[in-house]
N, C-alpha and C positions, 0 to 999 in steps of 0.2 A: 504494500500500500504506500502510495506517495504521501508524505506528510504535508499537510497544508499549513502554512505559517500565518502568523498574525499580519494584518495589513493596517494601513493608516485609517481604514474605515472603522476600526474598533477603538473606542476611547479607553483610557486606562481606568480599570475598575479593580479595587481591592476587596476581597471577600474572605471571611473566615467565621468560624462559629465555635461554640463551646457547649459541652453537654451538661445538662442539669440533672445529673444522676446522684447528687449528694453535695455536701458542703465543699466549696472550692478550697484548695489547699495551696501550699507554697509551690508545688510542682506546676499547678495550673497557672499560677501568677508568673513565675519566672520563665516558664516554658512557652506561654502564649499570651495571657491576658495583658501583661506589661507591654508586649509588642503591639497589641491591638490599640492600646491607649496612646502610646507614643506616636504611632503612625496616624491614628485618627485625629489627633490634636495638632499635627504638624502644619504650621501656618504656610509653609512653602508648597504644600501638596497641590497637585493639579488634577487629582483624580476623584472619582466617586468612591465611597467606601460603605460596605454593608457588613455588619456584624450581627450574628443571629444566635439565639439560644436554641440549640438543636433538640427540641423536645420530642420530635419523632424518633430520633436516634436513641433517646433515653428509654424508649419503650422496650428496647432489647434487654434492659435490666431492671427497670422500675415497674412494679406491678401494683402500685398504690396511687390512685388518682390524686388524693389530697397531697401526698408526698411530692408527686410530680409538679403539681401547681406551686407548692411551697418552694421546692428547689428552683423552679423557673423564676419565681419572683426574687429569690435570694441571689441568683446570678445577676439579674438586672440591678439589684441594689449594690452588689459588689462592683460591677462596672462603674456605676455612677459615683459611688463613694471613692473609688480609686482614681477618679479624675476624668472619666470618659465624658466628652462633650457632645450631647445629641444634636447640637446645632451644626456640628462639623462633619458628623458621620451618622449613619442610620443604625439604630439598635432595635431589634424586634424579635418576635417569636417565629421560629421556623414554621409552625403550624398555621400562622396567619397568612401564609403564601401557598394556597392550594396548588398553584402551578408546579411547585417543586416535585410533588408526588406524581403529577401527570407526566412530567418530563422523565422522572425516574422509571416509570413503566415503559416508556418508549425506549429508553436506554437498555432496560432489561431485555427487550425484544431483539436487540442487536448484539447482546453479550453472550458469548459461549459459556455454558455451565462450567466447563473445565477451567476457565479463567477464574471464576468465583471460587471453585473448590481449591485452587492453589493459593488462595489468599492467606498470607502470613498472619495478618491481624485476626482473621476468623479462627485460625488454629490456636493462636495465643489466648484468645478470649475463652474458647471452649476449655482449654487446659486450665484456665483460672476458675472454671466452675460455671460459666454462663451456659444456658441451654443453647443447643445447636439449632436455633430456629431459622426459618427462611429469612426473617428480618435481619438476623445477624449475618447470614451469608450474603445478603444483598446490601449490606451496610455501605460498602464502597460505591455502589451505584447511586444510592441516595446522596452520598457525600459529593459525588461528581455533579449531580443535578443541582445541589446547593450552590456549587461554584459557577456552573455554566448558565444557570437560569438568569443570572444578573450580568452575564457577559464578563465574568471574572477573568482578568488578565494577570493578576498577581495574588498569591495566596500566602499570607504570613504563617509560617510553620516553624517549629523547632528544627534544629539541624538534623535530628534523628527521624524526622517525619517527612522528609522530602519525597520519599517514595509514594506517599499517599496522593500526591499531586499527579503522579504518573498515570493513574487510572483515569483521572479527569482529562488529561492530555490525550490519552488513547481514545476515550469515548468521543471527545470533540473531533478528533481526526477521523474516527470511524463514521460518525454521523455525517460530517462534511463530505467524506469520500463517497458514502452510499447515496446520499440524497441531494447533494449540492454540486454545482460545477466548481472546478478548481478556482475560478476567479470570483465565485459568489458564495463563500462559506457563511453559514449561520453563526457558528461559534468561533471565538478566538481560541488560541491554544494557550492555556494558562501556564504561568511560571511560578515556582516556589520563591517566596521572598523571605530571605533570612536577614533580619535586621542586625543580629549579633549572634555569634556562636555561643550557645548556652549548653553547658554540660547537663546531662540527665540529673535531675534533682533527686538525691537519695532520701528515702524515708527513714523512719525511726529504727528500722531493722537493717538498714544498709542497702536494701533492694530499691529499685526505682519507686519513688513515691507514687502510690496509686491507691484509690479507694478499694480496688480489688484485693489488695494485700492488707488492708486495715492498718497501714503504717503512715498515715498522713498527719500533717499539722495544718489546721485550718488558717486561712489568711487572717481571719478576725477572731481567732482564739485569743483569750486574754486571761490574766489572773492565774488562779490555781490550775485551771484546765490547761493553759499553755505551759505552765511550769511543769506539770506532770508529764506532758508529752516530751518536752525537751529533755527532762531528766531521765526519761526512759530510753533515750537513744542508745543503741547497742555500741559498745566499745570493746577493745581488747583488754587483756589483764596486765598490761605493762605497769609496773609499780610507779608511784608518784614521782620518786626521785630520779627515775631513769629518763634518758632522752627518748623522744618519740618522733615518728615521721608524720608530719601534718598531712601530707598528701595521701596517706593511707587511712585517714580517719574520717568517718562520716560527719562528726561534729564540725571539724574544720571545713569540710566541703560545704556545709550549710553556712558557716560563718562567712565564707568567701562571697556568698550571694548578697550579704548585707553590708559588709565592711568595705571601707575605701582601701586604696592600695597601701597607705601607710599603716593602717591598723592590721591589715592582713599580714604584712611583713613582720610587724611587732609580735603578733600572736604566733606566727610560724617560728620565729626565733625563740620564743619562750618554750614551744614544744621541743625544739631541738636541744635546748640548753639543759633540760631536765629540771625537776622540782616544780613542774607545771602539770597538774593532773587534769584528767578529763572532766572532773567536776568544775574546775576553774573555767575550762573551755565552754561548758554548758551554761554557766552563769553569764559568760560573755555573750553567747548566742542569744540567751533569753533577753538580755538588756537590749541588744541590737534589734531583735525582732519587735520588741515592745515599742521601741522608739520609731522604727521604720514605718510601722503601720498606725501610729498613734493618731495622726490627723485624719486619716481615712476612716479609722475606727469611729471617731466622733461624728464624722459626716454621715457614716452609715446609720448610726443611731438616730440622727435627725431625719434622714430619708425614710427610715422605717416608720416614722410618724406621718409621712406624706405619701402613702401608697397610691393615692389618686394621681399624684404627679408622675410617679414611676409608671403607672399604667398608661397615662397619656403619652409618655415617651415611647412606650412599646407600640401603642396604637398608631401614632404618627409615623414611626419607623416602618411598621407593617404596611401602611397605606402606600408609602413611597416604594417599598420593596415589591408590592403587588403590581404597581404600575410599571416598574422596570421589568419584572418577570414577564408581563404580558407582551412587551415589545419583542421578546424572544419566542414566546409560545405561539404567537400568531404565525410567523413564518415556519416554525417547526410543524404545526398542524397542517399547513398548506403543503410543505415538502413531503410529508409522509402520507398524505391523502386523507386526512381526517376532516378536511373542509371540502364540501361538495361545490363544484363549480359548474356552470352551464356550458 
């Protein structure tokens, strides 16, 4: 198949989403959310930006309606508290754009089953205990529809998630090749956008921080709850007085996310010198995290009292997203033959 490339006819559109399947944690923030906010608030930006709460995707793991509604609102609160400006980029619920599932079905009809069965993410999720449902198998197709329904050209992802964009690229190319002329593609070919190289954020047990592993620290955890999680981080048994390798320690890996260069080097030197225990490091991490999210934590408490405003943000974003989505679904329906003509 000859790959069709982007042309000047496609405006620059940034798209990304986050799943409301539980309380957002440090891994979500440093891996994706922070990038979304920085990019969305960039005054020099010349693109459109669509950020959505992927509640359809959450149905692969959440079986409680009230919990899903609560998690979805919590994600919106988190975005706004952390500085997302809805006047500069759109924030909305995935389910407020019905065209996305319409497009996903069309994509499923041109996707070989063998490609879905080879999905690494599907196998990983099943290994973690999720039911091997059709929704989980087709998860990458809905993800591609999320990106392409708005004409996404750039997708902010963590460095370890670039392969996720490949499925969207392949489907855009497949649809354009099957239903469009080479000079008249419907979809642009999206590119991954890596704002900064971010290491995988470790959880309290040293594995990747993930709700599936139960090893997370919530963005807005505070007080005793935060202290308990930080102090539970698994470390080795090196005695207090012995030198330690900071780069081999989970606590230091988390400290690096919050500390500036000077503090990182100071703490790393203390590790190497000996006489500095993991308890000292955990107290440093606790103080850094408390300070880092302090202002956002207070904003979130105020926003929680203004849920009408939060819902208005989501409704306004959803309306803009539906309008954008329809500009792509109209030609898609025509190209595949779903619109009757005389």
